[in-house]
PASEBA-1860 file (N, C-alpha, C; in nm, 3 decimals):
! residues 296
1> MSAILLEG> 0.086/-0.122/-0.001/-0.004/-0.012/0.002/0.098/0.125/0.013 ~ 0.051/0.222/-0.110/0.139/0.360/-0.087/0.043/0.460/-0.068 ~ -0.053/0.430/-0.061/-0.156/0.578/-0.037/-0.126/0.605/0.121 ~ -0.167/0.729/0.134/-0.202/0.768/0.279/-0.326/0.713/0.332 ~ -0.305/0.670/0.455/-0.461/0.626/0.512/-0.516/0.739/0.594 ~ -0.652/0.752/0.556/-0.705/0.878/0.611/-0.814/0.813/0.723 ~ -0.754/0.786/0.838/-0.831/0.713/0.922/-0.952/0.811/1.013 ~ -1.047/0.772/1.043/-1.173/0.844/1.086/-1.157/0.841/1.237
9> RKLAEEIR> -1.126/0.738/1.272/-1.146/0.734/1.435/-1.077/0.809/1.544 ~ -0.947/0.860/1.500/-0.890/0.971/1.575/-0.941/1.110/1.548 ~ -0.987/1.138/1.426/-1.063/1.288/1.421/-1.160/1.263/1.499 ~ -1.273/1.164/1.481/-1.380/1.167/1.514/-1.362/1.164/1.701 ~ -1.263/1.114/1.746/-1.240/1.132/1.882/-1.217/1.268/1.937 ~ -1.136/1.341/1.844/-1.117/1.478/1.859/-1.246/1.575/1.874 ~ -1.317/1.536/1.761/-1.465/1.610/1.762/-1.550/1.569/1.885 ~ -1.546/1.452/1.931/-1.611/1.410/2.039/-1.578/1.506/2.154
17> NEVRKEAA> -1.439/1.493/2.203/-1.377/1.586/2.319/-1.445/1.712/2.296 ~ -1.438/1.779/2.181/-1.484/1.935/2.167/-1.629/1.931/2.195 ~ -1.721/1.836/2.145/-1.868/1.848/2.201/-1.881/1.813/2.331 ~ -1.803/1.721/2.395/-1.808/1.708/2.549/-1.796/1.824/2.611 ~ -1.718/1.936/2.592/-1.659/2.016/2.630/-1.789/2.130/2.615 ~ -1.841/2.152/2.511/-1.962/2.227/2.460/-2.084/2.195/2.548 ~ -2.122/2.040/2.533/-2.226/1.995/2.624/-2.218/2.014/2.775 ~ -2.069/2.024/2.834/-2.073/2.041/2.941/-2.103/2.199/2.990
25> LLSAKAQV> -2.036/2.282/2.908/-2.109/2.412/2.924/-2.231/2.459/2.927 ~ -2.312/2.380/2.831/-2.445/2.394/2.814/-2.526/2.335/2.962 ~ -2.482/2.212/3.002/-2.532/2.152/3.121/-2.526/2.265/3.232 ~ -2.408/2.321/3.238/-2.379/2.410/3.364/-2.491/2.530/3.368 ~ -2.563/2.561/3.250/-2.666/2.659/3.231/-2.785/2.597/3.238 ~ -2.780/2.473/3.298/-2.933/2.397/3.296/-2.970/2.366/3.154 ~ -2.896/2.334/3.061/-2.948/2.326/2.933/-2.892/2.187/2.890 ~ -2.882/2.075/2.941/-2.839/1.944/2.905/-2.894/1.885/2.756
33> PRLVVVSV> -2.813/1.895/2.658/-2.860/1.837/2.531/-2.913/1.713/2.545 ~ -3.041/1.694/2.454/-3.084/1.598/2.465/-3.146/1.551/2.306 ~ -3.118/1.412/2.275/-3.160/1.374/2.138/-3.239/1.252/2.154 ~ -3.331/1.265/2.058/-3.457/1.140/2.057/-3.433/1.087/1.935 ~ -3.430/0.964/1.939/-3.428/0.869/1.804/-3.579/0.804/1.811 ~ -3.638/0.822/1.669/-3.771/0.756/1.672/-3.750/0.658/1.575 ~ -3.779/0.510/1.600/-3.777/0.420/1.487/-3.903/0.329/1.500 ~ -3.879/0.257/1.386/-4.036/0.176/1.360/-3.983/0.026/1.318
41> GKDPGSEV> -4.036/-0.077/1.398/-3.999/-0.231/1.383/-3.868/-0.234/1.434 ~ -3.817/-0.373/1.408/-3.659/-0.423/1.457/-3.592/-0.470/1.354 ~ -3.540/-0.353/1.251/-3.436/-0.388/1.171/-3.306/-0.410/1.236 ~ -3.246/-0.526/1.220/-3.143/-0.554/1.271/-3.009/-0.443/1.275 ~ -2.989/-0.416/1.133/-2.867/-0.306/1.122/-2.925/-0.167/1.197 ~ -3.067/-0.149/1.201/-3.114/-0.009/1.277/-3.076/-0.014/1.387 ~ -3.105/-0.149/1.463/-3.074/-0.148/1.607/-2.950/-0.126/1.644 ~ -2.844/-0.159/1.542/-2.684/-0.161/1.571/-2.664/-0.006/1.593
49> YVGQKKKA> -2.708/0.057/1.484/-2.695/0.184/1.478/-2.751/0.287/1.579 ~ -2.854/0.260/1.624/-2.908/0.320/1.740/-2.835/0.292/1.884 ~ -2.782/0.172/1.874/-2.712/0.142/1.995/-2.575/0.214/2.024 ~ -2.512/0.245/1.868/-2.390/0.315/1.864/-2.415/0.474/1.893 ~ -2.525/0.547/1.869/-2.564/0.650/1.881/-2.600/0.671/2.042 ~ -2.667/0.583/2.083/-2.681/0.587/2.261/-2.545/0.572/2.334 ~ -2.472/0.497/2.287/-2.345/0.522/2.367/-2.252/0.635/2.342 ~ -2.233/0.697/2.209/-2.168/0.792/2.201/-2.231/0.943/2.244
57> CRDAGIEF> -2.377/0.927/2.262/-2.439/1.044/2.321/-2.405/1.057/2.469 ~ -2.424/0.942/2.538/-2.378/0.907/2.672/-2.232/0.956/2.719 ~ -2.149/0.914/2.632/-2.015/0.961/2.635/-1.973/1.092/2.649 ~ -2.052/1.149/2.567/-2.060/1.323/2.541/-2.128/1.397/2.628 ~ -2.202/1.367/2.711/-2.276/1.423/2.795/-2.408/1.459/2.760 ~ -2.469/1.372/2.655/-2.583/1.398/2.565/-2.678/1.310/2.632 ~ -2.811/1.356/2.691/-2.905/1.259/2.723/-2.983/1.210/2.600 ~ -3.007/1.086/2.596/-3.040/1.014/2.482/-3.191/0.917/2.523
65> THRQFPEG> -3.295/0.947/2.434/-3.399/0.857/2.453/-3.425/0.788/2.319 ~ -3.482/0.657/2.312/-3.496/0.580/2.209/-3.679/0.549/2.181 ~ -3.740/0.605/2.120/-3.894/0.580/2.101/-3.913/0.496/2.002 ~ -3.936/0.350/2.016/-3.959/0.266/1.928/-4.108/0.207/1.905 ~ -4.141/0.217/1.790/-4.264/0.169/1.749/-4.279/0.054/1.692 ~ -4.384/-0.055/1.696/-4.411/-0.155/1.638/-4.419/-0.144/1.491 ~ -4.387/-0.239/1.438/-4.408/-0.280/1.283/-4.547/-0.259/1.261 ~ -4.565/-0.169/1.168/-4.726/-0.163/1.115/-4.799/-0.041/1.151
73> TDLSVLSE> -4.703/0.050/1.270/-4.746/0.165/1.308/-4.795/0.269/1.210 ~ -4.895/0.318/1.214/-4.947/0.428/1.118/-4.894/0.545/1.116 ~ -4.883/0.597/1.004/-4.831/0.764/0.967/-4.891/0.854/1.072 ~ -5.030/0.830/1.090/-5.070/0.942/1.173/-5.004/0.929/1.342 ~ -4.972/0.808/1.374/-4.927/0.784/1.502/-4.773/0.839/1.490 ~ -4.702/0.825/1.403/-4.553/0.889/1.402/-4.573/1.023/1.384 ~ -4.661/1.076/1.298/-4.678/1.213/1.303/-4.716/1.287/1.420 ~ -4.805/1.245/1.515/-4.812/1.282/1.639/-4.708/1.292/1.728
81> ELSVISRD> -4.627/1.189/1.735/-4.516/1.185/1.809/-4.424/1.287/1.793 ~ -4.401/1.305/1.664/-4.307/1.420/1.606/-4.356/1.548/1.660 ~ -4.489/1.576/1.653/-4.567/1.695/1.681/-4.531/1.712/1.839 ~ -4.554/1.606/1.899/-4.532/1.633/2.062/-4.360/1.665/2.099 ~ -4.282/1.602/2.024/-4.142/1.627/2.022/-4.122/1.788/1.983 ~ -4.172/1.831/1.893/-4.138/1.931/1.869/-4.176/2.044/1.958 ~ -4.310/2.022/2.035/-4.334/2.119/2.117/-4.255/2.099/2.273 ~ -4.201/1.992/2.258/-4.106/1.987/2.399/-3.975/2.051/2.409
89> RNIHAVIV> -3.996/2.162/2.507/-3.863/2.224/2.506/-3.733/2.178/2.577 ~ -3.779/2.052/2.632/-3.663/1.984/2.692/-3.593/1.893/2.593 ~ -3.639/1.873/2.477/-3.588/1.790/2.359/-3.503/1.893/2.252 ~ -3.409/1.870/2.229/-3.329/1.965/2.145/-3.311/1.926/2.004 ~ -3.311/1.788/1.982/-3.292/1.706/1.871/-3.339/1.594/1.840 ~ -3.406/1.566/1.730/-3.456/1.420/1.697/-3.421/1.380/1.554 ~ -3.399/1.253/1.554/-3.397/1.193/1.423/-3.475/1.070/1.391 ~ -3.525/1.038/1.271/-3.580/0.928/1.230/-3.494/0.823/1.197
97> QLPLPTGI> -3.495/0.701/1.243/-3.403/0.603/1.203/-3.435/0.534/1.063 ~ -3.385/0.575/0.973/-3.399/0.504/0.852/-3.324/0.389/0.803 ~ -3.374/0.304/0.740/-3.506/0.302/0.646/-3.625/0.256/0.726 ~ -3.745/0.312/0.727/-3.875/0.300/0.765/-3.918/0.171/0.711 ~ -4.011/0.087/0.759/-4.078/-0.030/0.686/-4.156/0.017/0.566 ~ -4.161/-0.071/0.493/-4.219/-0.086/0.370/-4.390/-0.043/0.388 ~ -4.436/0.076/0.315/-4.560/0.142/0.348/-4.598/0.245/0.432 ~ -4.455/0.295/0.462/-4.435/0.426/0.552/-4.370/0.515/0.450
105> DEGQVIRH> -4.433/0.644/0.408/-4.380/0.746/0.332/-4.286/0.833/0.427 ~ -4.157/0.780/0.390/-4.039/0.866/0.453/-4.068/1.008/0.429 ~ -4.058/1.056/0.323/-4.087/1.200/0.284/-4.188/1.258/0.392 ~ -4.316/1.192/0.389/-4.397/1.259/0.494/-4.383/1.256/0.637 ~ -4.313/1.136/0.684/-4.261/1.153/0.809/-4.152/1.269/0.854 ~ -4.069/1.296/0.732/-3.968/1.381/0.763/-4.033/1.530/0.778 ~ -4.125/1.554/0.689/-4.173/1.679/0.677/-4.246/1.726/0.830 ~ -4.271/1.614/0.890/-4.334/1.630/1.046/-4.240/1.675/1.133
113> LDPSKDVD> -4.111/1.661/1.110/-3.992/1.713/1.192/-3.986/1.868/1.227 ~ -3.955/1.906/1.340/-3.941/2.049/1.365/-3.774/2.078/1.271 ~ -3.761/2.176/1.179/-3.652/2.198/1.134/-3.549/2.239/1.204 ~ -3.562/2.309/1.328/-3.462/2.373/1.418/-3.436/2.226/1.526 ~ -3.470/2.087/1.510/-3.438/2.005/1.576/-3.389/1.859/1.487 ~ -3.414/1.908/1.366/-3.380/1.810/1.259/-3.216/1.778/1.250 ~ -3.166/1.737/1.327/-3.024/1.704/1.311/-2.960/1.613/1.196 ~ -3.035/1.560/1.141/-3.006/1.483/1.035/-3.014/1.562/0.910
121> GLHPLNIG> -3.054/1.687/0.918/-3.065/1.767/0.804/-3.148/1.739/0.676 ~ -3.266/1.649/0.692/-3.343/1.602/0.610/-3.476/1.683/0.569 ~ -3.491/1.769/0.636/-3.628/1.871/0.637/-3.605/1.941/0.490 ~ -3.727/1.953/0.423/-3.713/2.018/0.315/-3.672/2.154/0.330 ~ -3.697/2.213/0.448/-3.623/2.356/0.493/-3.499/2.369/0.518 ~ -3.426/2.267/0.567/-3.298/2.249/0.588/-3.215/2.248/0.477 ~ -3.278/2.139/0.364/-3.211/2.127/0.245/-3.223/2.244/0.155 ~ -3.347/2.316/0.158/-3.323/2.461/0.110/-3.236/2.548/0.150
129> LLARGEDG> -3.215/2.556/0.283/-3.100/2.672/0.343/-2.973/2.609/0.297 ~ -2.941/2.502/0.291/-2.820/2.413/0.223/-2.788/2.478/0.102 ~ -2.910/2.499/0.003/-2.891/2.491/-0.130/-2.845/2.662/-0.146 ~ -2.901/2.738/-0.041/-2.893/2.893/-0.048/-2.751/2.916/0.015 ~ -2.707/2.821/0.069/-2.563/2.845/0.153/-2.609/2.904/0.293 ~ -2.728/2.930/0.327/-2.754/2.949/0.478/-2.756/2.852/0.585 ~ -2.733/2.914/0.722/-2.744/2.826/0.828/-2.874/2.738/0.848 ~ -2.849/2.617/0.849/-2.919/2.515/0.866/-2.843/2.374/0.906
137> FVPCTPLG> -2.927/2.264/0.914/-2.869/2.163/0.950/-2.824/2.068/0.823 ~ -2.711/2.018/0.826/-2.633/1.968/0.718/-2.647/1.804/0.745 ~ -2.667/1.716/0.670/-2.667/1.573/0.700/-2.543/1.534/0.746 ~ -2.510/1.439/0.848/-2.398/1.437/0.916/-2.287/1.368/0.830 ~ -2.329/1.257/0.749/-2.231/1.206/0.666/-2.151/1.310/0.572 ~ -2.216/1.398/0.515/-2.129/1.496/0.436/-2.066/1.580/0.535 ~ -2.105/1.611/0.632/-2.038/1.698/0.760/-1.920/1.638/0.784 ~ -1.937/1.483/0.817/-1.806/1.413/0.833/-1.688/1.414/0.726
145> ILELIKRN> -1.731/1.404/0.612/-1.666/1.400/0.526/-1.570/1.529/0.482 ~ -1.634/1.640/0.511/-1.574/1.767/0.513/-1.474/1.784/0.620 ~ -1.527/1.734/0.735/-1.438/1.718/0.868/-1.295/1.675/0.815 ~ -1.323/1.536/0.749/-1.189/1.461/0.707/-1.111/1.536/0.617 ~ -1.154/1.606/0.520/-1.089/1.651/0.411/-1.023/1.789/0.517 ~ -1.083/1.874/0.563/-1.018/1.970/0.611/-0.908/1.921/0.728 ~ -0.946/1.834/0.809/-0.840/1.800/0.928/-0.726/1.752/0.861 ~ -0.728/1.683/0.752/-0.597/1.618/0.674/-0.550/1.730/0.602
153> NISLDGAN> -0.602/1.863/0.586/-0.522/1.967/0.503/-0.530/1.928/0.358 ~ -0.640/1.878/0.327/-0.652/1.886/0.164/-0.761/1.980/0.124 ~ -0.685/2.064/0.034/-0.758/2.189/-0.040/-0.876/2.128/-0.118 ~ -0.973/2.193/-0.100/-1.072/2.210/-0.179/-1.097/2.330/-0.276 ~ -1.049/2.429/-0.260/-1.057/2.555/-0.326/-1.031/2.531/-0.480 ~ -1.122/2.505/-0.555/-1.099/2.502/-0.704/-1.062/2.333/-0.731 ~ -1.080/2.240/-0.657/-1.052/2.103/-0.647/-1.157/2.032/-0.754 ~ -1.119/1.932/-0.823/-1.202/1.866/-0.883/-1.267/1.746/-0.806
161> VVILGRSN> -1.370/1.758/-0.769/-1.454/1.669/-0.687/-1.548/1.577/-0.774 ~ -1.566/1.438/-0.769/-1.639/1.360/-0.813/-1.690/1.274/-0.723 ~ -1.835/1.276/-0.720/-1.919/1.186/-0.630/-1.989/1.106/-0.688 ~ -1.985/0.977/-0.653/-2.059/0.853/-0.718/-2.173/0.827/-0.616 ~ -2.291/0.875/-0.663/-2.427/0.851/-0.584/-2.492/0.974/-0.567 ~ -2.612/0.984/-0.587/-2.699/1.087/-0.568/-2.800/1.105/-0.474 ~ -2.814/1.012/-0.353/-2.886/1.006/-0.254/-2.892/1.137/-0.167 ~ -3.028/1.162/-0.114/-3.058/1.272/-0.043/-2.965/1.280/0.075
169> LVGRPLSI> -2.924/1.156/0.124/-2.847/1.141/0.270/-2.723/1.191/0.240 ~ -2.652/1.139/0.106/-2.491/1.197/0.132/-2.456/1.258/0.000 ~ -2.473/1.179/-0.106/-2.438/1.230/-0.244/-2.486/1.385/-0.282 ~ -2.622/1.415/-0.282/-2.672/1.539/-0.344/-2.618/1.643/-0.226 ~ -2.653/1.629/-0.097/-2.620/1.740/-0.010/-2.439/1.772/0.004 ~ -2.366/1.665/-0.009/-2.231/1.679/-0.017/-2.180/1.780/-0.148 ~ -2.258/1.713/-0.249/-2.208/1.792/-0.385/-2.277/1.972/-0.360 ~ -2.380/1.987/-0.289/-2.393/2.136/-0.269/-2.334/2.208/-0.166
177> LLSQKKPG> -2.267/2.131/-0.053/-2.204/2.159/0.025/-2.063/2.200/-0.016 ~ -1.993/2.108/-0.072/-1.838/2.125/-0.120/-1.826/2.214/-0.217 ~ -1.942/2.271/-0.318/-1.929/2.355/-0.434/-1.969/2.490/-0.362 ~ -2.006/2.514/-0.252/-2.033/2.636/-0.201/-1.913/2.742/-0.198 ~ -1.967/2.881/-0.253/-1.852/2.993/-0.216/-1.832/3.036/-0.105 ~ -1.755/2.961/-0.030/-1.717/3.005/0.105/-1.574/2.960/0.139 ~ -1.503/3.011/0.229/-1.357/2.980/0.270/-1.362/2.835/0.310 ~ -1.256/2.755/0.245/-1.254/2.609/0.287/-1.345/2.523/0.213
185> LNATVTLC> -1.418/2.575/0.095/-1.487/2.476/0.011/-1.457/2.555/-0.124 ~ -1.554/2.577/-0.193/-1.527/2.632/-0.339/-1.493/2.508/-0.441 ~ -1.528/2.417/-0.416/-1.504/2.301/-0.505/-1.575/2.302/-0.639 ~ -1.525/2.235/-0.749/-1.576/2.204/-0.861/-1.640/2.069/-0.864 ~ -1.761/2.057/-0.836/-1.826/1.927/-0.812/-1.900/1.858/-0.945 ~ -1.852/1.723/-0.966/-1.936/1.652/-1.088/-2.009/1.539/-0.993 ~ -2.140/1.553/-1.024/-2.225/1.444/-0.939/-2.257/1.324/-1.032 ~ -2.194/1.195/-1.025/-2.230/1.113/-1.115/-2.301/0.984/-1.048
193> HTGTKNLK> -2.360/0.917/-1.143/-2.480/0.816/-1.097/-2.498/0.698/-1.211 ~ -2.579/0.629/-1.190/-2.589/0.517/-1.286/-2.648/0.572/-1.417 ~ -2.682/0.669/-1.454/-2.675/0.694/-1.606/-2.559/0.779/-1.651 ~ -2.468/0.769/-1.585/-2.364/0.886/-1.623/-2.289/0.789/-1.741 ~ -2.242/0.854/-1.845/-2.178/0.821/-1.947/-2.030/0.827/-1.920 ~ -1.945/0.739/-1.989/-1.795/0.756/-1.959/-1.744/0.794/-1.824 ~ -1.815/0.698/-1.737/-1.772/0.734/-1.591/-1.629/0.710/-1.556 ~ -1.546/0.648/-1.601/-1.399/0.647/-1.579/-1.324/0.756/-1.611
201> QHTREADI> -1.378/0.831/-1.728/-1.318/0.960/-1.785/-1.359/1.039/-1.666 ~ -1.436/1.057/-1.595/-1.469/1.153/-1.476/-1.396/1.125/-1.368 ~ -1.403/1.000/-1.308/-1.329/0.937/-1.205/-1.170/0.958/-1.237 ~ -1.114/0.943/-1.316/-0.967/0.966/-1.333/-0.903/1.107/-1.343 ~ -1.004/1.187/-1.348/-0.976/1.349/-1.360/-0.997/1.389/-1.209 ~ -1.033/1.313/-1.130/-1.084/1.362/-0.976/-0.969/1.393/-0.912 ~ -0.955/1.504/-0.839/-0.857/1.513/-0.733/-0.898/1.460/-0.598 ~ -1.043/1.457/-0.559/-1.127/1.395/-0.465/-1.232/1.314/-0.515
209> LVSCAGKP> -1.223/1.179/-0.485/-1.328/1.098/-0.544/-1.402/1.027/-0.427 ~ -1.541/1.063/-0.428/-1.629/1.001/-0.290/-1.728/0.905/-0.349 ~ -1.711/0.802/-0.306/-1.795/0.703/-0.351/-1.902/0.667/-0.270 ~ -2.023/0.700/-0.292/-2.151/0.676/-0.183/-2.258/0.605/-0.239 ~ -2.227/0.503/-0.344/-2.317/0.415/-0.416/-2.366/0.296/-0.341 ~ -2.301/0.248/-0.237/-2.339/0.141/-0.151/-2.350/0.013/-0.211 ~ -2.247/-0.013/-0.298/-2.222/-0.134/-0.391/-2.072/-0.169/-0.407 ~ -2.056/-0.284/-0.323/-1.907/-0.300/-0.360/-1.852/-0.339/-0.507
217> GTVTEDMV> -1.716/-0.305/-0.513/-1.658/-0.324/-0.654/-1.707/-0.175/-0.745 ~ -1.749/-0.075/-0.684/-1.804/0.043/-0.772/-1.658/0.087/-0.822 ~ -1.573/0.122/-0.738/-1.465/0.174/-0.792/-1.326/0.096/-0.768 ~ -1.284/0.064/-0.907/-1.175/-0.019/-0.921/-1.046/0.066/-0.970 ~ -0.951/-0.009/-0.980/-0.797/0.051/-0.988/-0.770/0.143/-1.113 ~ -0.854/0.091/-1.236/-0.853/0.171/-1.362/-0.947/0.289/-1.351 ~ -1.004/0.323/-1.246/-1.092/0.445/-1.244/-1.028/0.564/-1.174 ~ -0.891/0.528/-1.099/-0.824/0.617/-1.034/-0.684/0.661/-1.106
225> SAKTVVID> -0.636/0.777/-1.030/-0.474/0.797/-1.078/-0.421/0.816/-0.945 ~ -0.278/0.865/-0.983/-0.175/0.898/-0.867/-0.222/1.011/-0.784 ~ -0.275/1.112/-0.835/-0.334/1.213/-0.768/-0.444/1.223/-0.692 ~ -0.520/1.098/-0.686/-0.666/1.112/-0.650/-0.672/1.057/-0.496 ~ -0.753/1.166/-0.420/-0.793/1.104/-0.246/-0.931/1.049/-0.258 ~ -0.934/0.909/-0.208/-1.035/0.860/-0.232/-1.118/0.828/-0.104 ~ -1.249/0.867/-0.093/-1.304/0.863/0.028/-1.443/0.763/-0.004 ~ -1.426/0.690/0.096/-1.529/0.556/0.046/-1.626/0.551/0.158
233> VGITRIER> -1.756/0.599/0.119/-1.887/0.591/0.211/-1.941/0.437/0.220 ~ -1.921/0.385/0.125/-2.011/0.257/0.102/-1.990/0.173/0.249 ~ -2.116/0.096/0.280/-2.097/-0.002/0.382/-2.197/-0.123/0.349 ~ -2.155/-0.232/0.317/-2.213/-0.355/0.272/-2.159/-0.476/0.383 ~ -2.258/-0.521/0.442/-2.238/-0.640/0.505/-2.240/-0.753/0.443 ~ -2.109/-0.846/0.483/-2.082/-0.951/0.392/-2.084/-1.077/0.496 ~ -2.053/-1.201/0.448/-2.041/-1.299/0.537/-1.909/-1.374/0.469 ~ -1.775/-1.364/0.554/-1.628/-1.422/0.499/-1.599/-1.526/0.625
241> DGKQSIIG> -1.567/-1.656/0.567/-1.539/-1.741/0.657/-1.636/-1.791/0.785 ~ -1.765/-1.751/0.758/-1.859/-1.775/0.899/-1.865/-1.647/0.945 ~ -1.810/-1.536/0.928/-1.812/-1.428/0.998/-1.851/-1.309/0.916 ~ -1.935/-1.191/0.994/-1.982/-1.100/0.936/-1.896/-1.008/0.920 ~ -1.850/-0.934/0.792/-1.761/-0.836/0.766/-1.830/-0.718/0.703 ~ -1.756/-0.602/0.717/-1.818/-0.491/0.626/-1.730/-0.424/0.557 ~ -1.754/-0.422/0.409/-1.671/-0.379/0.315/-1.716/-0.221/0.239 ~ -1.644/-0.150/0.180/-1.704/-0.045/0.120/-1.728/-0.070/-0.044
249> DVDFERVS> -1.722/0.061/-0.110/-1.752/0.046/-0.242/-1.641/0.040/-0.342 ~ -1.498/0.062/-0.272/-1.373/0.057/-0.325/-1.302/-0.074/-0.323 ~ -1.220/-0.115/-0.406/-1.157/-0.223/-0.420/-1.034/-0.179/-0.346 ~ -1.018/-0.180/-0.204/-0.911/-0.129/-0.128/-0.783/-0.155/-0.166 ~ -0.763/-0.279/-0.164/-0.631/-0.340/-0.161/-0.566/-0.319/-0.310 ~ -0.638/-0.297/-0.443/-0.568/-0.270/-0.552/-0.579/-0.110/-0.580 ~ -0.681/-0.045/-0.526/-0.673/0.122/-0.546/-0.582/0.161/-0.448 ~ -0.557/0.121/-0.349/-0.460/0.187/-0.240/-0.298/0.183/-0.301
257> RIVRAITP> -0.292/0.116/-0.391/-0.162/0.096/-0.450/-0.102/0.225/-0.561 ~ -0.247/0.255/-0.570/-0.219/0.370/-0.673/-0.252/0.533/-0.646 ~ -0.319/0.540/-0.545/-0.385/0.673/-0.518/-0.309/0.741/-0.407 ~ -0.329/0.883/-0.420/-0.256/0.958/-0.305/-0.297/0.921/-0.174 ~ -0.422/0.906/-0.145/-0.483/0.880/-0.013/-0.607/0.800/-0.023 ~ -0.646/0.730/0.076/-0.773/0.669/0.070/-0.831/0.629/0.229 ~ -0.959/0.640/0.236/-1.032/0.594/0.371/-1.042/0.432/0.374 ~ -1.016/0.389/0.504/-1.055/0.244/0.525/-1.205/0.237/0.544
265> VPGGVGPL> -1.260/0.120/0.525/-1.386/0.065/0.555/-1.391/-0.064/0.624 ~ -1.419/-0.067/0.773/-1.461/0.046/0.851/-1.360/0.121/0.907 ~ -1.396/0.238/0.973/-1.289/0.312/1.034/-1.266/0.459/0.967 ~ -1.323/0.464/0.869/-1.316/0.586/0.782/-1.425/0.671/0.814 ~ -1.502/0.695/0.733/-1.618/0.805/0.728/-1.708/0.774/0.854 ~ -1.715/0.639/0.870/-1.837/0.600/0.964/-1.827/0.676/1.104 ~ -1.727/0.670/1.169/-1.696/0.732/1.291/-1.719/0.881/1.286 ~ -1.697/0.945/1.185/-1.722/1.093/1.190/-1.875/1.123/1.141
273> TVAMLLRN> -1.943/1.034/1.103/-2.096/1.066/1.061/-2.139/1.061/1.227 ~ -2.107/0.956/1.299/-2.158/0.981/1.452/-2.121/1.106/1.502 ~ -2.010/1.128/1.503/-1.936/1.241/1.581/-2.024/1.375/1.546 ~ -2.021/1.383/1.407/-2.126/1.479/1.345/-2.271/1.494/1.397 ~ -2.332/1.394/1.415/-2.450/1.385/1.498/-2.441/1.433/1.639 ~ -2.335/1.416/1.703/-2.345/1.471/1.841/-2.298/1.629/1.813 ~ -2.217/1.670/1.723/-2.222/1.804/1.699/-2.329/1.869/1.659 ~ -2.396/1.825/1.577/-2.535/1.876/1.557/-2.630/1.898/1.680
281> TVTAAKRQ> -2.654/1.803/1.729/-2.722/1.793/1.856/-2.687/1.907/1.960 ~ -2.552/1.933/1.974/-2.528/2.026/2.082/-2.536/2.168/2.006 ~ -2.521/2.190/1.880/-2.560/2.306/1.816/-2.711/2.331/1.845 ~ -2.796/2.241/1.804/-2.951/2.238/1.804/-2.970/2.302/1.959 ~ -2.916/2.251/2.084/-2.946/2.271/2.204/-2.894/2.433/2.217 ~ -2.755/2.473/2.160/-2.716/2.570/2.180/-2.801/2.703/2.134 ~ -2.850/2.671/2.021/-2.911/2.757/1.930/-3.068/2.776/2.003 ~ -3.124/2.668/2.077/-3.233/2.686/2.127/-3.227/2.761/2.284
289> FELSVMRS> -3.119/2.752/2.344/-3.077/2.818/2.431/-3.076/2.961/2.438 ~ -3.002/2.990/2.313/-2.973/3.146/2.282/-3.111/3.212/2.250 ~ -3.199/3.123/2.184/-3.349/3.167/2.150/-3.437/3.184/2.271 ~ -3.421/3.115/2.392/-3.500/3.116/2.499/-3.420/3.252/2.583 ~ -3.303/3.285/2.576/-3.262/3.377/2.635/-3.316/3.504/2.591 ~ -3.313/3.519/2.451/-3.368/3.634/2.372/-3.534/3.669/2.417 ~ -3.572/3.549/2.434/-3.728/3.581/2.476/-3.764/3.609/2.639 ~ -3.689/3.568/2.707/-3.674/3.619/2.835/-3.667/3.752/2.880
END
């Protein structure tokens, strides 16, 4: 392996320490940050992620509540629950654990979130603020990717960034975020997808290649060059020798021999996603505290 390894765990711990201090300052003002996770059913993968968020919150001094509804819960029940959370001034942040079971319209559920508590950045208002370059909540994985880039002193200004995948959770918001005309951003972004022609032509020209397709083998050695920084967002669970393993979108073994730098899977973007959820939660609590002070 000749590439620089861009580990996320150490950076995530730095961010968690920063968040822990901010949470302690808020708690000293009787504003303990509180996050609520709403889920439906018992998806094994989702339960693992909820458990990780619970542990991370408690380590950071953030109160955590998990409100789990049974499979088959009606949209009206979820909507009412989110309305209650929106009115509760002791709750500062809320996320709906995705994916939701078949039959529940995720878009309709997300629209019932209070945008000021939507720390996943999925509400249409937050997406609109991001598109306008204004302050709102940005999805955690794009924020984590930005922190990874910044804290490794990788310049984005004028850089050619190619993103594989156009999901509302990662690819699309990341493309908007990195291309904003702001200090530390200002990249030239190409958003590629399953309909992109001459894909290798785009990826080989990339200074930074982000793969969030969710499909193993998406990025192979003939798609990169020596100047490329590869950020692998993909997470796919597979079974090897009777054991569960996690792999990314990138053929790590071969690609890492060629490129300038690369993230591992696991241990790359994943820890930063959780760290940015904590950061967004504390930011939400801080904003709501400042608003309450103004009103008093």
